[in-house]
C-alpha positions in Angstrom: 101.2 104.1 103.9 98.8 104.0 106.8 95.3 102.7 106.8 92.9 105.1 105.2 89.3 104.7 106.2 87.2 102.9 103.7 84.8 105.5 102.3 82.2 105.8 105.0 79.2 103.6 104.1 75.9 105.4 103.8 75.5 109.1 104.7 72.5 111.3 104.4 72.9 115.0 104.0 70.0 117.3 104.8 69.0 119.5 101.8 68.0 122.9 103.2 69.9 125.9 101.8 69.1 127.2 98.3 71.6 128.7 95.9 70.2 131.5 93.9 71.8 131.7 90.5 71.2 133.0 87.0 72.7 131.6 83.9 75.7 133.4 82.3 76.8 130.5 80.2 76.0 126.8 80.1 74.6 125.3 83.3 77.5 124.0 85.4 75.5 123.7 88.6 72.5 121.7 89.7 70.5 121.3 92.9 71.5 122.9 96.1 72.0 121.9 99.7 73.7 122.9 102.9 75.7 120.8 105.3 75.1 119.8 108.9 78.0 118.8 111.1 78.6 117.1 114.4 79.8 118.8 117.6 83.5 119.1 117.7 86.0 121.6 118.9 88.9 122.8 116.7 92.2 124.5 117.6 94.0 126.9 115.3 97.7 126.3 115.3 99.6 129.5 114.3 103.2 130.0 113.4 103.8 131.8 116.7 102.7 128.6 118.5 105.2 126.5 116.5 108.2 128.8 116.7 108.8 127.6 120.3 109.8 124.2 118.8 113.0 125.8 117.6 115.6 126.7 120.2 118.2 129.5 119.8 120.8 126.8 119.2 118.7 125.1 116.6 118.8 128.4 114.7 122.4 129.3 115.3 124.6 128.0 112.4 127.8 129.6 113.7 130.8 127.5 114.7 134.4 127.8 115.7 136.5 127.4 112.6 139.4 126.1 114.7 137.4 123.1 115.8 138.9 119.6 115.1 138.7 118.5 111.5 137.9 115.1 110.0 139.2 114.8 106.5 137.7 112.1 104.2 139.7 110.5 101.5 139.9 107.2 99.7 143.5 107.0 100.5 142.7 107.2 104.3 140.6 109.2 106.7 142.4 111.6 109.1 141.2 113.2 112.3 142.6 116.1 114.4 140.9 114.9 117.6 141.4 112.0 119.9 137.6 112.1 120.4 137.1 111.2 116.7 138.9 107.9 116.2 139.5 106.3 112.8 139.2 102.5 112.3 139.4 101.5 108.6 136.8 103.6 106.8 134.8 104.4 110.0 135.1 107.5 112.1 133.6 107.3 115.6 133.0 110.5 117.6 132.9 109.8 121.4 132.8 113.3 123.0 130.7 116.4 122.8 131.9 119.2 120.7 132.2 120.6 117.2 133.8 118.7 114.4 134.4 119.9 110.8 133.9 117.3 108.1 135.5 117.8 104.8 136.8 115.8 101.8 135.4 112.9 99.8 135.2 109.2 100.4 133.6 106.5 98.2 133.1 104.2 101.2 133.0 105.7 104.7 130.8 106.0 107.7 130.6 108.5 110.6 129.3 107.2 113.9 128.4 109.5 116.8 128.3 107.6 120.1 128.5 110.0 123.0 126.8 110.3 126.4 123.1 110.8 126.2 123.6 114.2 127.8 126.1 115.4 125.1 125.5 117.6 122.1 127.5 117.3 119.0 127.8 119.8 116.1 128.9 118.4 112.7 130.0 121.1 110.3 129.7 119.9 106.7 132.4 121.7 104.7 132.2 120.4 101.1 132.0 116.8 102.4 130.9 113.9 100.2 130.3 110.5 101.9 129.2 107.4 100.1 128.9 104.2 102.2 128.5 100.5 101.6 126.8 100.3 105.1 123.1 100.9 105.7 123.9 104.4 106.8 126.7 106.9 106.1 126.0 109.0 109.2 124.8 107.1 112.3 123.9 108.9 115.5 124.0 105.9 117.8 123.7 107.9 121.0 123.6 111.6 121.9 121.4 114.2 123.5 121.2 116.1 120.2 123.2 116.4 117.0 123.4 119.6 115.0 124.4 119.2 111.3 125.6 122.6 110.1 126.0 123.2 106.4 128.8 125.6 106.0 128.1 128.7 103.9 128.3 128.2 100.2 129.3 124.5 100.4 127.8 121.5 98.7 127.7 118.3 100.7 126.4 114.8 99.8 125.6 111.6 101.7 124.5 108.5 99.8 124.0 104.8 100.5 122.9 101.9 98.3 122.6 99.1 100.9 119.6 97.4 102.5 118.7 98.1 106.1 120.8 96.5 108.9 120.0 95.8 112.5 122.0 97.1 115.5 120.6 95.7 118.7 116.9 96.5 118.7 117.3 99.2 116.0 116.6 98.8 112.3 119.1 101.1 110.6 117.4 102.2 107.4 118.5 105.6 106.3 121.4 107.3 104.6 121.4 109.6 107.7 120.1 107.7 110.7 119.8 109.3 114.1 118.4 107.5 117.2 118.2 110.9 118.9 117.3 114.5 118.1 118.7 115.8 114.8 118.8 119.5 113.6 120.0 120.6 110.2 120.9 124.3 109.8 123.3 126.5 107.9 123.5 128.2 104.5 125.0 125.4 102.4 123.5 122.5 100.4 123.0 118.9 101.5 122.1 116.2 99.0 121.0 112.9 100.5 120.3 109.7 98.5 119.3 106.2 99.5 118.5 103.8 96.7 117.0 101.0 98.9 115.8 102.6 102.2 115.0 106.1 103.5 116.8 109.3 103.0 116.9 111.0 106.5 115.6 109.1 109.6 115.3 110.5 113.1 113.9 108.3 115.9 113.1 111.4 117.9 112.7 115.0 116.5 114.0 116.1 113.1 114.3 119.8 112.7 115.1 121.3 109.3 115.9 124.9 110.1 117.8 126.3 107.2 119.9 125.4 104.2 119.1 123.7 100.9 118.2 120.0 101.5 117.6 117.6 98.6 116.6 114.1 99.6 115.8 111.0 97.5 114.6 107.9 99.3 113.5 104.6 97.9 111.0 104.4 100.9 110.4 107.7 102.7 112.5 110.8 101.9 112.4 112.2 105.4 111.1 110.3 108.4 110.8 111.5 112.0 109.3 109.1 114.5 108.3 111.9 116.9 108.2 115.1 114.9 109.5 116.8 111.7 109.6 120.6 112.1 110.6 122.9 109.2 111.4 126.5 109.6 113.3 128.2 106.8 114.9 125.3 104.9 114.5 124.9 101.1 113.6 121.2 100.7 113.2 119.0 97.6 112.1 115.5 98.3 111.5 112.5 96.0 110.3 109.2 97.5 109.0 105.8 96.7 106.6 106.1 99.6 106.1 109.3 101.6 107.9 112.6 101.0 107.6 113.6 104.7 106.6 110.9 107.2 106.1 111.0 111.0 104.3 108.9 113.6 103.7 112.2 115.5 103.6 115.7 114.2 104.8 117.4 111.0 105.1 121.2 111.6 105.7 123.5 108.7 106.4 127.0 109.9 108.2 128.4 106.9 110.6 127.5 104.1 110.1 126.2 100.7 109.1 122.5 100.4 108.7 120.7 97.1 107.6 117.1 97.3 108.5 116.4 93.6 107.5 112.7 93.6 105.9 110.5 96.2 103.3 107.9 96.8 101.8 110.0 99.6 103.3 113.5 100.0 103.0 114.3 103.7 101.8 111.8 106.3 101.6 112.2 110.1 99.2 111.9 113.0 98.9 115.7 113.1 100.0 118.0 110.2 100.4 121.7 111.0 101.0 124.1 108.2 101.5 127.7 109.4 103.8 129.3 106.8 106.1 128.8 104.0 105.4 127.5 100.5 104.7 123.8 100.1 104.1 121.9 96.8 103.1 118.3 96.9 103.0 115.8 94.0 101.5 112.4 95.0 100.4 109.3 93.3 98.1 108.6 96.2 97.0 111.1 98.9 98.6 114.5 98.9 98.4 115.1 102.7 97.3 112.3 105.0 96.7 112.8 108.8 96.4 109.4 110.4 97.7 107.8 113.6 100.4 105.1 113.2 98.1 102.5 114.7 95.0 103.6 112.7 95.3 100.4 110.7 94.3 98.3 113.7 90.6 99.3 113.4 88.2 96.9 111.9 85.6 99.5 111.4 85.7 101.0 107.9 83.9 104.1 109.2 86.2 104.6 112.3 87.2 108.2 113.0 90.8 108.7 114.3 90.3 111.2 117.1 94.0 111.8 117.4 94.5 112.8 113.7 94.1 116.3 112.3 95.2 118.5 109.5 95.6 122.2 110.5 96.3 124.9 108.0 96.7 128.4 109.3 99.2 130.1 107.0 101.6 129.8 104.0 100.8 128.6 100.5 100.0 124.9 99.9 99.6 123.4 96.4 98.6 119.7 96.1 98.5 117.6 92.9 97.3 114.2 93.9 95.8 111.1 92.2 94.3 110.0 95.5 92.6 112.3 98.1 94.1 115.8 98.0 93.7 116.6 101.7 92.9 113.6 103.8 92.4 113.3 107.6 91.1 110.3 109.4 90.1 113.0 112.0 89.3 116.6 111.2 90.6 119.3 108.8 90.8 122.9 110.1 91.6 125.7 107.7 92.0 129.2 109.3 94.5 131.0 107.0 96.9 130.7 104.2 96.3 129.7 100.6 95.4 126.1 99.8 95.1 124.9 96.2 94.2 121.3 95.4 94.2 119.5 92.0 92.7 116.3 93.2 91.7 112.9 91.7 89.9 112.3 88.5 88.6 108.9 89.7 85.5 108.8 91.8 87.0 106.5 94.4 88.8 109.5 95.9 88.0 113.2 96.5 89.8 116.5 96.8 88.9 116.8 100.6 88.4 113.7 102.7 87.9 113.7 106.4 86.7 111.4 109.2 84.9 113.9 111.5 84.6 117.4 110.0 86.2 120.1 107.8 85.9 123.6 109.4 86.9 126.7 107.5 87.4 129.9 109.4 89.9 131.8 107.2 92.3 131.6 104.3 91.8 130.9 100.6 90.8 127.5 99.5 90.2 126.1 96.0 90.0 122.3 95.9 89.1 120.7 92.6 88.6 117.0 91.9 86.1 114.2 91.2 82.5 114.4 92.3 81.8 110.8 93.4 83.0 111.1 97.0 82.4 114.7 97.8 82.1 115.5 101.5 80.0 118.2 103.2 82.0 121.1 104.8 81.0 121.6 108.4 78.4 124.3 109.1 80.5 125.3 112.0 82.6 127.1 109.4 82.5 130.9 109.9 83.9 131.9 106.5 81.7 131.6 103.4 82.4 128.4 101.4 80.7 126.9 98.3 80.9 123.4 96.8 79.7 123.3 93.3 79.3 120.8 90.5 81.5 121.6 87.5 80.6 118.8 85.2 83.8 117.4 83.5 85.7 120.6 83.1 89.3 121.8 82.8 91.1 125.1 82.9 91.2 128.0 85.3 88.8 128.3 88.2 88.0 131.9 89.0 85.6 133.7 91.2 84.8 137.4 90.7 82.5 139.7 92.7 79.8 142.1 91.3 82.5 144.7 90.4 84.5 142.2 88.4 87.3 142.0 91.0 88.9 138.6 91.3 88.1 137.0 94.7 90.0 133.7 94.1 91.7 132.0 91.2 93.6 128.7 90.5 94.3 126.6 87.5 94.3 122.9 88.4 96.7 120.6 86.7 93.9 118.1 85.7 90.3 118.0 84.8 87.7 118.2 87.5 84.0 117.7 88.2 83.5 119.4 91.5 85.1 122.4 93.2 85.1 123.7 96.8 85.9 127.4 97.1 86.4 129.7 100.2 87.8 133.1 100.5 87.9 135.9 103.1 86.4 138.1 100.4 83.3 136.0 99.9 80.3 137.2 101.9 76.9 135.6 102.5 74.2 137.4 100.5 76.6 138.5 97.8 76.5 137.3 94.2 79.6 135.9 92.5 80.5 134.8 89.0 82.2 131.4 89.1 84.3 130.5 86.0 85.3 126.9 85.4 87.3 126.9 82.2 85.2 128.5 79.4 81.9 128.3 81.3 80.5 130.5 84.1 77.6 130.9 86.4 76.3 133.6 88.7 75.9 132.4 92.3 74.3 134.1 95.3 75.5 132.7 98.6 72.5 132.4 100.9 74.4 130.6 103.7 77.9 130.4 105.1 78.2 126.8 103.8 76.4 126.4 100.4 76.4 123.5 98.0 74.7 122.5 94.9 76.0 118.9 95.0 73.0 116.8 95.5 72.5 115.0 98.9 72.1 111.2 99.0 73.9 108.0 99.6 77.6 108.4 99.4 79.6 105.3 99.5 82.0 102.9 97.9 85.2 101.5 99.3 88.4 103.5 99.5 91.8 102.6 100.8 94.9 104.3 99.4 94.4 105.2 95.8 91.6 102.7 95.1 90.1 103.4 91.7 86.4 103.2 90.8 84.9 99.7 90.6 85.5 98.0 87.3 81.9 97.8 86.4 81.4 101.5 86.5 82.3 104.7 88.4 80.9 105.8 91.7 77.6 107.8 91.6 78.2 111.3 90.5 77.7 114.4 92.7 77.0 112.9 96.1 78.0 114.2 99.5 78.9 112.5 102.7 80.0 113.7 106.1 82.0 112.4 109.0 81.5 112.7 112.7 83.1 112.8 116.2 86.2 114.7 117.4 89.9 115.0 116.9 92.9 115.7 119.1 95.8 118.0 119.0 99.3 117.9 120.5 102.4 119.9 120.5 105.9 118.9 121.7 107.8 121.9 123.1 111.6 122.1 122.7 113.8 123.0 125.5 117.4 122.7 124.2 
C-alpha cells in the first residue's frame, strides 16, 4: 500500500448556493453550500485512446497446431524442440517461436531466456504446473511473451515458495516476467501463489482475453509499467492489492471482479473506459498514487502525477477505506460508478488531493460524513452532495414525472451521498430517496451541497479509523488543490 495523504488539515468551504427543498418525509438534509475549486486542467481518457495499447498480435490468439510441444509429467518432461531443453524438472526455451505446453507436473518450471529482440508464444493446452521454485513460469529475457490459452482448456500455475533473487531481480510471482507479457485466448488460467504475488510483469502486462483467476498472498496482478485489460474475464483475490502498478492501469473492457483485497486497484494513473469492474476492499477501493508518494513529509501534499479517470464502463466499489481515492485529481466523464464506502469517519466515499471534476456519467457514492470533500465547481454536469443521517437501503432519485434518474443499493449503511447523472438538470426538482425516507430537492447550481462547511480534518492513512475518544465531526467538507498529470504509453508491437 502506498502512502495516502493524511486528511488535509483545515479547509474552509464558502457557503453560497442554497438548496430549495420541501419536506416529503423526515428531514434528511440540513444546510446548503456550493463548492469552489482551484484552477486545474483535466483530460478525458476514452476507450478509443486506450485501444492503441493493444497491437494486432496482442489480440491474435491463433497459433500453428504443429508447433513444438512440451509435455509435462511427473515421470519426466519431454520436448519436441532443440530450442526447449529439459534439465531435471526445468524447461528452458532459448529461441523465438511458438511452443505448446500440455500435461501436468507437481514440480516443474518453465524458463524463457531468448534474445531481447525475440518474441515467444506459449500455448497453454490443458497444462498444470506446480513448482517448488519462486516462480513456475519465468521470463528471464525476451522482447515479448504471448501466453495463449487454447480454446476450451483449463490451465493452472501455482507456487508456494518465498521469493528468490536472480542477479538484481527479486523473483516473487507464480508467473514472473522481466519483459512484456500478454495473455490472450479463449481458455481458462488459474494462478495461485500462497506466499508472494500471482502474476508479475516488470514491463507491461496485457490481459486481452480468456478467463483469468488469480490468487496472491501479496498482489494478485502486478505490472511495474502498466496493466491493460481489454476483454478478459478476471477474478482476483489478494492479501494486498488486486491490481497494482507503478505506472498506469488501463481498463478498456472485460469483466473484472476483485473479490478480496486490502486495496482493490492501485496505480499512479487509473483509467477506466469500459467493461464491468467490481471491487471489494478492506482499505481503499481505488487508489491513484505515485510509487514515490510516500517520500513526502507534507501530510497535505498533492501528487501532481496521480489521477483517476473514469470515462466509461460500470464500476462498483465496496470499500472499508476510501471508495475512490486519488492523491491528485478524480475526473468522471462517463460510465456508471457506484460506491458503498466507509462507515467510519476517518475515510470517505470520494477522496482527492486536488479536485474532483464531473462532466458526464452516472455517479452514486455513499459513505460516512466526517471527511466529505467538495466536488469542483468546474464540473459541467449537475451533482448534489447530501446528508443522509445514518441510513441504509436503496438510494433513488426521481424527476418531477416520477421517472427514475439514478438508483443504487449500497452494501452498507451511509450518512452522506454524492449523486450525479446526465438526466439531472439545474433548476429542476428531484425527489431523493434514502431507504424509507425522501426529500424534494431543487438544484440551484451545477454543484450543490447541503453538507455544512467548516473545518474538516483528522488524520488518515490507509484505513485509519476514527480516534478512540470519539468520531470525526459529522457533515464537514474539505477540498484539495493544485494539478495532476496524465500519461499514456503507446504499444508498437
